[in-house]
N, C-alpha and C positions, 0 to 999 in steps of 0.2 A: 023876419027872415023866412025864406022859403023852406018848405018841408024837406026838399032834397038837400039843401045846404045844411040844415040842422042834422040830418042823418049823417052826412059826410063828416061834419065836425065831431059828432058823437063817436063815430067810428075811429077817427084820428085820436081822440082822447083815450078811448079804450085801448088802442094799440100802444100808445105811449105809456099807459099805466102798466102794461105788460112788459115794459122796458125794451120795446123794439123800436126801430126807426120806421118812419112812414115816408114813402116817396110818392109824390104826386107828379106824374110825368108832365113835363113842360112847365112846371111851377117851382118845385123844390123839394127839399127833404127836411123833415122835422125829426129831431133826436132829443133824448133826455140826457142831460149832463149833471153830474154830481159835483156840488160845490162843497169842499171840505170845511169843517169847523175851524175857526181861527180866533185869535185874540184881537180885539179892537179897542179903541180908546174912546171914552166918553168925552166929547168936546168941551163940556162945561166943567167937569171936575178933573179930567185927565186920568181918571181911574181906568184900569184894565177891565174889560168886559169880555166874557167868552161868548162869541157868536156861534150858534149851532150851524151844522151843515144843513144843506137843503138841496133839492133837485130843481133844475130849471129846464125849460124847453128852448132849444136852439133851432134856428131855421137857416138853411143855406139855399139860396136861390139857384135854380138851374141856369145853365149857360144861355139857353134860348130865352128864358124870361128876362135875364139880365140884359141881353142884347135888345130886347123889345123896349125896355125902358130907356 
């Protein structure tokens, strides 16, 4: 990967760690979403298992990028 791309990705990650959204003009917006803890079922035993909450990164394409595809 090129040095410029690595720096860009590192900056995006640092901004997302600070809980801010990152917009790349002409490309899209990265945001951090919180997924709440919930109860799930073990498929083998049917037992209830508590799944912890976590954070995930969401991406929304810009209109111009979507139209290009």
